NUBA-28297 format. One record per residue (C-alpha): x, y, z. Coordinates in Angstrom, 3 decimals. Example, Ala and Ser with C-alpha at 12.3 -4.5 7.8 and 13.67 -1.06 7.14 Angstrom:
2
- 12.300	-4.500	7.800 $
- 13.670	-1.060	7.140 $
***
This chain:
336
- 6.066	-58.884	57.378 $
- 3.739	-58.796	54.709 $
- 3.644	-61.387	52.305 $
- 4.369	-60.404	48.778 $
- 1.236	-60.930	46.513 $
- 2.631	-62.881	43.344 $
- 1.233	-64.036	40.432 $
- 0.566	-67.232	41.886 $
- -1.520	-65.871	44.445 $
- -3.647	-63.658	42.043 $
- -4.490	-66.695	39.691 $
- -5.724	-69.445	43.040 $
- -7.721	-66.571	43.853 $
- -9.094	-65.910	40.546 $
- -9.360	-70.019	39.399 $
- -7.190	-69.350	36.779 $
- -3.562	-70.601	35.790 $
- -0.163	-68.449	35.877 $
- 0.076	-67.966	32.353 $
- -3.910	-66.426	32.344 $
- -2.611	-64.118	34.767 $
- 0.399	-63.139	32.903 $
- -1.693	-62.508	29.819 $
- -3.720	-59.947	31.568 $
- -0.618	-58.024	32.219 $
- 0.931	-58.234	28.833 $
- -1.848	-59.212	26.641 $
- -5.044	-58.297	27.788 $
- -7.169	-58.165	24.724 $
- -6.383	-62.019	24.157 $
- -8.144	-62.530	27.304 $
- -12.078	-62.899	27.598 $
- -13.425	-59.991	29.022 $
- -15.357	-61.565	32.142 $
- -11.936	-63.217	33.051 $
- -9.722	-60.363	32.793 $
- -12.262	-57.817	34.519 $
- -12.148	-60.460	37.394 $
- -8.447	-60.765	37.548 $
- -7.972	-57.390	37.390 $
- -10.279	-57.067	40.232 $
- -8.450	-59.006	42.627 $
- -5.135	-57.673	41.967 $
- -6.513	-54.295	42.958 $
- -8.084	-55.763	46.145 $
- -4.804	-57.909	47.080 $
- -2.886	-54.368	46.104 $
- -0.725	-56.511	43.588 $
- 2.019	-54.412	41.794 $
- 3.491	-56.311	38.778 $
- 7.610	-56.817	39.010 $
- 8.801	-55.053	36.222 $
- 11.722	-57.171	35.845 $
- 9.144	-60.064	35.673 $
- 7.353	-58.566	32.914 $
- 10.586	-57.790	31.102 $
- 11.274	-61.125	31.151 $
- 8.302	-63.065	30.098 $
- 7.782	-59.833	27.092 $
- 11.429	-60.720	26.174 $
- 11.930	-57.051	26.054 $
- 11.056	-53.658	28.730 $
- 10.198	-50.042	28.678 $
- 13.607	-49.483	28.838 $
- 16.154	-47.748	26.354 $
- 19.806	-48.133	26.754 $
- 22.201	-44.763	26.009 $
- 25.983	-45.572	25.744 $
- 28.004	-42.862	25.047 $
- 32.188	-42.165	25.811 $
- 31.877	-40.030	29.035 $
- 29.038	-40.138	31.729 $
- 30.707	-36.952	33.101 $
- 31.184	-34.749	29.935 $
- 28.413	-31.940	30.139 $
- 28.078	-32.493	26.142 $
- 26.165	-35.620	26.813 $
- 24.720	-34.297	29.821 $
- 22.742	-32.046	27.490 $
- 22.227	-34.994	25.131 $
- 20.852	-36.394	27.573 $
- 18.633	-34.285	28.533 $
- 17.039	-34.125	24.615 $
- 16.591	-37.960	25.015 $
- 14.771	-37.611	28.287 $
- 12.045	-35.079	26.587 $
- 11.210	-38.046	24.289 $
- 11.199	-41.367	26.286 $
- 9.133	-39.317	28.953 $
- 6.942	-38.814	26.232 $
- 6.363	-42.110	25.449 $
- 6.532	-43.527	29.027 $
- 10.358	-45.212	28.311 $
- 12.591	-45.355	31.054 $
- 16.622	-44.775	30.741 $
- 19.212	-47.205	31.433 $
- 22.780	-45.106	30.897 $
- 25.918	-46.686	30.388 $
- 29.752	-45.083	29.504 $
- 32.134	-46.824	27.220 $
- 35.183	-44.364	28.377 $
- 36.324	-44.604	24.441 $
- 37.133	-48.338	24.544 $
- 36.604	-51.001	22.984 $
- 36.045	-53.818	25.408 $
- 34.256	-51.481	27.946 $
- 31.987	-51.131	24.692 $
- 31.373	-54.345	24.043 $
- 30.585	-54.928	28.043 $
- 27.890	-52.094	27.950 $
- 26.414	-54.012	25.030 $
- 26.187	-57.144	26.682 $
- 24.726	-55.190	29.668 $
- 21.840	-53.420	27.577 $
- 21.206	-57.264	26.238 $
- 20.876	-58.923	29.359 $
- 18.183	-56.275	30.390 $
- 16.458	-56.801	27.424 $
- 16.327	-52.843	26.164 $
- 13.340	-52.021	24.308 $
- 15.861	-49.873	22.148 $
- 19.329	-48.383	22.085 $
- 20.788	-45.309	21.284 $
- 24.561	-45.701	21.201 $
- 28.011	-43.966	20.517 $
- 30.754	-46.493	19.262 $
- 34.165	-46.062	21.596 $
- 36.231	-46.330	18.416 $
- 36.494	-46.368	14.706 $
- 35.590	-50.061	14.455 $
- 35.766	-49.572	10.408 $
- 39.311	-48.360	10.373 $
- 40.388	-51.697	12.823 $
- 38.645	-54.087	10.625 $
- 35.845	-55.534	13.093 $
- 32.635	-53.547	11.498 $
- 31.138	-56.537	10.956 $
- 31.831	-58.200	14.426 $
- 30.045	-55.274	16.131 $
- 27.102	-55.237	13.292 $
- 26.602	-58.925	14.428 $
- 26.691	-58.181	18.370 $
- 24.484	-55.201	17.387 $
- 22.224	-57.257	15.667 $
- 21.852	-59.960	18.533 $
- 20.398	-57.607	20.224 $
- 16.881	-57.919	18.527 $
- 16.139	-53.982	19.160 $
- 16.051	-50.804	17.089 $
- 19.356	-48.823	17.324 $
- 20.252	-45.614	16.100 $
- 23.514	-44.585	15.982 $
- 24.933	-41.399	17.537 $
- 27.831	-38.235	16.747 $
- 29.442	-40.376	14.429 $
- 28.923	-42.530	11.306 $
- 31.209	-45.707	11.360 $
- 29.145	-47.333	8.488 $
- 26.510	-49.413	10.891 $
- 23.406	-50.780	9.484 $
- 21.149	-48.581	11.304 $
- 19.345	-45.069	11.366 $
- 22.265	-42.565	12.246 $
- 22.504	-38.779	13.492 $
- 25.444	-37.085	13.750 $
- 26.963	-33.533	13.112 $
- 28.752	-32.271	10.064 $
- 31.882	-31.690	11.933 $
- 34.109	-31.921	8.794 $
- 32.174	-28.979	7.185 $
- 32.187	-26.710	10.846 $
- 36.036	-27.489	11.255 $
- 36.489	-26.218	7.294 $
- 34.437	-22.988	8.247 $
- 36.547	-22.459	11.331 $
- 39.434	-22.501	9.188 $
- 38.020	-20.029	6.608 $
- 36.971	-17.467	9.095 $
- 40.457	-17.249	10.895 $
- 42.177	-17.066	7.520 $
- 39.477	-13.978	6.580 $
- 40.695	-12.211	9.438 $
- 44.411	-12.496	8.303 $
- 45.575	-15.751	10.270 $
- 48.632	-17.572	8.488 $
- 49.543	-20.015	11.059 $
- 46.087	-22.014	12.269 $
- 47.114	-24.781	14.523 $
- 44.557	-27.336	15.442 $
- 44.927	-29.911	18.657 $
- 42.819	-32.829	18.068 $
- 42.508	-36.824	19.032 $
- 44.433	-39.214	18.283 $
- 44.509	-40.693	14.493 $
- 42.404	-43.381	14.734 $
- 39.054	-41.781	16.461 $
- 36.756	-41.349	13.315 $
- 35.925	-38.103	14.550 $
- 39.416	-36.704	14.449 $
- 39.594	-38.157	10.632 $
- 36.764	-35.933	10.066 $
- 37.583	-33.147	11.631 $
- 41.194	-33.199	10.309 $
- 39.688	-33.481	7.157 $
- 38.099	-30.427	7.396 $
- 41.104	-28.563	8.489 $
- 42.890	-29.636	5.295 $
- 40.556	-28.313	3.242 $
- 39.889	-25.048	5.193 $
- 43.479	-24.547	4.521 $
- 43.968	-25.479	0.732 $
- 40.325	-22.889	0.181 $
- 42.097	-20.355	2.056 $
- 45.584	-21.085	0.221 $
- 47.436	-21.767	3.166 $
- 50.279	-24.255	2.724 $
- 50.104	-27.171	5.340 $
- 52.359	-26.894	8.360 $
- 52.595	-30.051	10.131 $
- 54.390	-28.519	13.144 $
- 50.865	-26.867	13.732 $
- 49.266	-30.224	13.881 $
- 48.925	-31.076	18.028 $
- 47.333	-34.471	18.825 $
- 46.214	-35.853	21.930 $
- 43.181	-37.564	23.370 $
- 40.013	-36.208	23.984 $
- 40.359	-35.134	27.390 $
- 40.811	-32.113	29.794 $
- 44.832	-33.542	31.248 $
- 45.427	-34.150	27.381 $
- 44.199	-30.429	26.101 $
- 46.596	-28.741	29.106 $
- 49.567	-30.827	27.927 $
- 49.277	-30.394	24.355 $
- 48.851	-26.658	24.782 $
- 51.969	-26.430	27.196 $
- 54.203	-28.276	24.459 $
- 52.756	-25.683	21.678 $
- 53.196	-22.542	24.127 $
- 56.991	-24.042	24.486 $
- 57.967	-24.260	20.945 $
- 59.853	-21.635	18.685 $
- 57.440	-21.487	15.987 $
- 54.075	-20.022	17.080 $
- 50.538	-19.757	15.715 $
- 48.382	-16.921	15.580 $
- 45.344	-18.814	16.089 $
- 44.214	-22.166	17.389 $
- 41.161	-25.165	16.828 $
- 40.643	-27.022	19.665 $
- 38.260	-30.000	18.920 $
- 36.089	-30.866	21.673 $
- 34.969	-29.002	24.793 $
- 37.551	-31.192	27.149 $
- 40.366	-29.911	24.930 $
- 39.213	-26.838	25.045 $
- 39.282	-26.464	28.878 $
- 42.879	-27.904	29.043 $
- 43.992	-25.345	26.212 $
- 42.308	-22.693	28.122 $
- 43.984	-23.825	31.279 $
- 47.482	-23.710	30.245 $
- 46.916	-20.149	28.234 $
- 45.620	-19.222	31.705 $
- 48.666	-20.353	33.201 $
- 51.078	-19.188	30.968 $
- 49.624	-15.592	30.756 $
- 48.570	-15.659	34.619 $
- 44.657	-15.402	33.573 $
- 44.507	-13.934	29.959 $
- 42.999	-16.341	27.533 $
- 43.718	-13.962	24.124 $
- 47.471	-15.222	23.835 $
- 46.072	-17.025	20.907 $
- 42.918	-16.526	18.586 $
- 40.708	-19.146	19.746 $
- 37.869	-21.416	18.521 $
- 37.065	-24.402	20.123 $
- 34.429	-27.304	19.217 $
- 31.326	-27.100	21.694 $
- 30.312	-24.533	23.780 $
- 32.031	-24.290	27.271 $
- 29.243	-23.146	30.182 $
- 31.750	-21.639	32.347 $
- 32.732	-19.174	29.802 $
- 29.567	-17.794	29.547 $
- 29.039	-17.203	33.370 $
- 32.335	-15.579	33.789 $
- 31.143	-13.511	31.135 $
- 34.428	-13.816	28.782 $
- 33.963	-13.948	24.868 $
- 34.745	-17.301	23.243 $
- 34.241	-18.367	19.788 $
- 32.825	-22.060	19.038 $
- 31.344	-24.509	16.276 $
- 28.078	-24.611	17.999 $
- 27.289	-28.401	18.557 $
- 23.714	-28.671	20.134 $
- 23.988	-31.564	21.881 $
- 20.322	-31.446	23.164 $
- 19.433	-31.336	19.447 $
- 21.427	-34.546	18.877 $
- 19.661	-36.348	21.692 $
- 16.298	-34.900	20.672 $
- 16.761	-36.100	17.089 $
- 18.382	-39.716	17.892 $
- 15.211	-40.390	20.452 $
- 12.960	-39.232	17.998 $
- 14.104	-41.582	15.109 $
- 14.252	-44.337	17.721 $
- 10.506	-43.908	18.858 $
- 9.708	-43.779	15.013 $
- 11.726	-46.919	14.197 $
- 10.061	-48.741	16.947 $
- 6.699	-47.474	15.368 $
- 8.219	-48.548	11.823 $
- 10.503	-51.372	11.930 $
- 10.505	-52.007	8.277 $
- 11.000	-48.453	6.896 $
- 14.616	-47.305	5.410 $
- 17.003	-46.730	7.696 $
- 17.570	-42.835	7.896 $
- 20.987	-40.764	7.903 $
- 20.582	-37.262	9.481 $
- 23.083	-34.518	9.376 $
- 22.871	-31.767	11.814 $
- 24.653	-28.126	11.067 $
- 26.982	-26.878	13.246 $
- 26.929	-22.553	13.441 $
- 30.332	-21.342	13.634 $
- 29.522	-18.598	16.760 $
- 32.746	-16.088	17.273 $
- 32.878	-13.067	20.018 $
- 36.137	-11.971	19.622 $
- 37.280	-11.429	16.070 $
***
């Protein structure tokens, strides 16, 4: 078996210290030209490839950007990853992904792992509404100890860092008004739990829309669950079973929408028009099946792309004022 060439081997062959070889790898400009060129020549002769892990340890940072999102398997975040990769590849940065499952403990573990890996920067979606839980300061301290630029994506919970997210409140308000303009007065909403910051903002948009349209608020038309397909299915079945029926429904993320469609199709033997429906985020399968679908179109690719650009700018200009970017979410309707 061939021996793995190490920095010690290079140093011995060049007649220099290991520290000098390390400087050639990490800060070549500070090494005398003749010495630097001799070390590089020896590295090539011995076919030496520096260990990225070793370089990370010596540099106390890496060429890796961390990305933490709620659900790795959600297609929305898959699109977000594509937007991130388009930017990071351009800057020769690798990516390390982790999910936090919308759970605080899992979120902390993911952050600890990113810190241990000495990521160069972090693109981060908080698991829960730390502000509402009274532990935002604890999270901020944890992020500060990572000693790298951080961009908070998709939701604003009050962190001191760059932030990019969609205007969900305005988008849901527009959806309610669009349905009201079509004559709907019984507009239901299927939404996440009250502690979720996105649920708070989306529900505020729902209330604003009702008020502007002159429609009285009816708590019997509010259905809460978790942002999962199973929850969307279960809550929709409960709604269908009620005596008081809506004429229109807004579902507040793509997984809830998938569960809603499953429950409606079961009840109607394949039809999706039991209610006029607007979902938050697109569902690819609807396009592939040729089924018209109303949605609030949040461009996840744009979110990831914009967040990664903010991170690169922060790496280049660490002392600039934090930016707060709000992305637009147009309403795309095809059935009313």
